C-alpha positions as CSV (number, residue, x, y, z in Angstrom):
1,M,3.9,-43.9,102.7
2,V,5.7,-40.6,103.7
3,A,6.1,-39.7,99.6
4,R,2.4,-38.0,100.2
5,D,3.4,-35.8,102.8
6,R,6.3,-33.9,100.8
7,G,4.5,-31.6,99.2
8,A,6.9,-31.9,96.1
9,E,6.0,-30.4,92.8
10,E,7.1,-33.6,90.6
11,Y,7.8,-37.3,91.9
12,L,9.5,-40.1,90.3
13,F,9.0,-43.7,91.8
14,V,12.0,-45.5,90.6
15,D,11.1,-49.7,90.4
16,G,14.5,-50.3,92.3
17,Y,15.1,-54.0,91.6
18,N,13.9,-53.3,87.5
19,I,16.5,-50.6,86.9
20,I,19.2,-52.7,88.7
21,N,18.4,-55.3,86.1
22,S,18.2,-53.0,83.4
23,W,21.5,-51.1,83.7
24,D,24.7,-52.6,83.2
25,D,26.5,-51.5,85.5
26,L,24.2,-52.1,88.3
27,K,23.3,-55.6,87.3
28,E,27.3,-56.6,87.2
29,L,27.2,-55.1,91.0
30,S,24.1,-57.1,91.8
31,E,25.7,-60.4,90.9
32,L,28.3,-59.7,93.2
33,S,26.4,-57.8,95.8
34,L,22.6,-56.8,95.7
35,E,23.1,-54.7,98.9
36,V,26.0,-52.8,97.2
37,A,24.2,-52.7,94.0
38,R,21.1,-51.0,95.7
39,E,23.1,-48.4,97.7
40,E,24.6,-47.3,94.2
41,L,21.1,-47.1,92.8
42,I,20.3,-45.0,96.0
43,E,23.8,-42.7,95.7
44,I,23.0,-42.0,91.8
45,M,19.3,-41.2,92.3
46,S,20.3,-39.0,95.5
47,E,22.3,-36.9,93.0
48,Y,19.8,-36.9,90.5
49,Q,17.4,-35.9,93.1
50,H,19.6,-32.9,94.0
51,Y,20.1,-31.5,90.8
52,S,16.9,-32.0,89.4
53,G,15.0,-31.1,92.2
54,I,12.1,-33.9,91.4
55,R,11.4,-35.8,94.5
56,V,12.9,-39.4,94.0
57,I,11.3,-42.6,95.7
58,I,12.7,-45.9,95.5
59,V,10.6,-48.9,95.8
60,F,12.2,-52.2,96.6
61,D,10.1,-55.4,96.1
62,A,10.1,-57.5,99.2
63,H,6.7,-59.6,98.5
64,M,8.7,-62.9,98.7
65,V,10.3,-62.0,102.0
66,K,8.4,-64.1,104.7
67,G,7.0,-61.7,107.5
68,Q,8.0,-58.5,105.9
69,T,5.8,-56.0,107.2
70,G,7.2,-53.1,105.3
71,K,9.8,-50.4,105.6
72,E,10.4,-46.6,104.8
73,E,13.5,-45.0,105.3
74,E,15.3,-42.0,104.2
75,I,18.7,-42.4,102.9
76,K,21.0,-39.6,101.1
77,G,17.5,-37.6,101.2
78,V,16.0,-40.3,98.9
79,E,13.1,-42.1,99.7
80,V,13.5,-45.7,100.0
81,I,10.3,-48.2,100.4
82,Y,10.7,-51.9,101.3
83,T,7.4,-53.6,100.5
84,K,5.6,-55.7,102.3
85,E,4.9,-59.4,101.9
86,N,2.9,-60.2,99.1
87,Q,3.0,-56.7,97.9
88,T,5.1,-56.0,94.5
89,A,6.9,-52.6,93.7
90,D,4.1,-52.2,91.3
91,Q,1.2,-52.5,93.4
92,Y,2.7,-50.1,95.6
93,I,3.5,-47.3,93.1
94,E,0.0,-48.2,92.0
95,E,-1.7,-47.8,95.0
96,I,0.3,-44.1,95.3
97,L,-0.9,-43.2,91.8
98,D,-4.5,-44.5,92.6
99,E,-4.0,-41.1,95.6
100,I,-1.9,-38.5,94.1
101,G,-1.3,-39.3,90.1
102,R,-4.1,-37.2,89.2
103,I,-3.1,-34.1,91.5
104,K,0.8,-34.2,91.3
105,M,3.3,-34.8,88.6
106,V,4.5,-38.4,88.5
107,R,6.8,-40.4,86.7
108,V,7.7,-44.0,86.9
109,A,10.5,-45.7,85.9
110,T,10.2,-49.1,84.8
111,S,10.8,-51.4,81.7
112,D,7.9,-53.5,82.7
113,W,5.4,-52.8,79.8
114,M,2.6,-53.8,81.6
115,E,3.3,-51.3,84.7
116,Q,3.7,-48.6,82.2
117,Q,0.4,-49.2,80.7
118,I,-0.9,-49.1,84.4
119,V,0.8,-46.0,85.1
120,L,-0.5,-44.2,82.2
121,G,-3.8,-45.1,82.6
122,R,-3.6,-43.9,86.3
123,G,-2.5,-40.1,85.6
124,G,1.3,-41.0,85.9
125,T,3.6,-40.9,82.6
126,R,6.1,-43.7,82.5
127,I,10.2,-43.3,81.8
128,S,12.1,-46.6,80.6
129,A,14.9,-47.9,82.9
130,R,17.1,-46.6,79.1
131,E,15.5,-43.2,79.0
132,L,16.3,-42.5,83.0
133,E,19.6,-44.1,82.5
134,V,20.3,-41.5,79.2
135,E,18.7,-38.6,81.2
136,I,20.9,-39.0,84.2
137,F,23.7,-39.4,81.9
138,N,23.1,-36.1,80.3
139,Q,22.2,-34.1,83.3
140,K,25.8,-35.4,84.6
141,R,27.1,-34.1,81.5
142,N,25.9,-30.7,81.6
143,I,26.9,-30.3,85.2
144,R,30.3,-31.1,84.1
145,R,30.1,-28.7,81.1
146,R,29.0,-25.8,83.4
147,E,32.0,-26.8,86.1
148,D,34.3,-27.0,83.2
149,G,32.8,-23.3,81.8
150,K,33.4,-22.0,85.5
151,K,36.8,-23.0,85.5
152,A,37.7,-21.5,82.1
153,R,36.1,-18.3,83.1
154,N,38.1,-18.0,86.5
155,D,41.1,-18.8,84.9
156,L,40.7,-16.7,82.1
157,F,40.2,-13.8,84.8
158,M,43.1,-15.0,86.6
159,G,45.2,-14.7,83.1
160,R,44.3,-10.8,82.7
161,L,45.5,-10.1,86.3
162,H,48.6,-7.9,86.7
163,E,51.7,-10.2,88.2
164,D,51.8,-7.5,91.5
165,V,48.0,-8.3,92.1
166,L,48.1,-12.4,91.7
167,Q,51.3,-12.0,94.3
168,E,49.1,-10.1,96.6
169,L,46.2,-12.7,96.5
170,N,48.9,-15.7,96.8
171,K,50.2,-14.1,99.6
172,W,46.3,-13.6,100.9
173,G,45.8,-17.0,100.4
174,K,48.5,-18.2,102.5
175,N,47.7,-16.0,105.4
176,D,44.1,-18.0,105.8
177,E,46.0,-21.3,106.0
């Protein structure tokens, strides 16, 4: 349970399989390979964590896997938890909420209605799979807009330079190569 040791201001716990089964692209991927769908979710959430500054913890159920003792690892900066045998992702998240839900800002991403109610009762907030997908989409769109704005400003600036200055800059650039 590394999550508690991070000192983050805000946490987002993601019920991994619930999200995979709720997002069309990930659901399609999981039909081909569950491992690839997990990797894609981790990649998406890693980007989200990087741009949002919110500490992401993805929890995958392993409660049906015989002999599973639980596993925690960090992949691309995201904490990934595989629960132990006879423990669901919901149970794991509830245990963490009991410890930090009233101390830290904790959101839980799941579309499981019952789990959402438990999260609210234990000091967390909930976000549905669909809401999280929209939030990530909007965040990516905003980042693209900012990047496009920077590029446009650079193009505008370069367009204002005198031809002699542009030629000098090009010479410098070629000398660096």
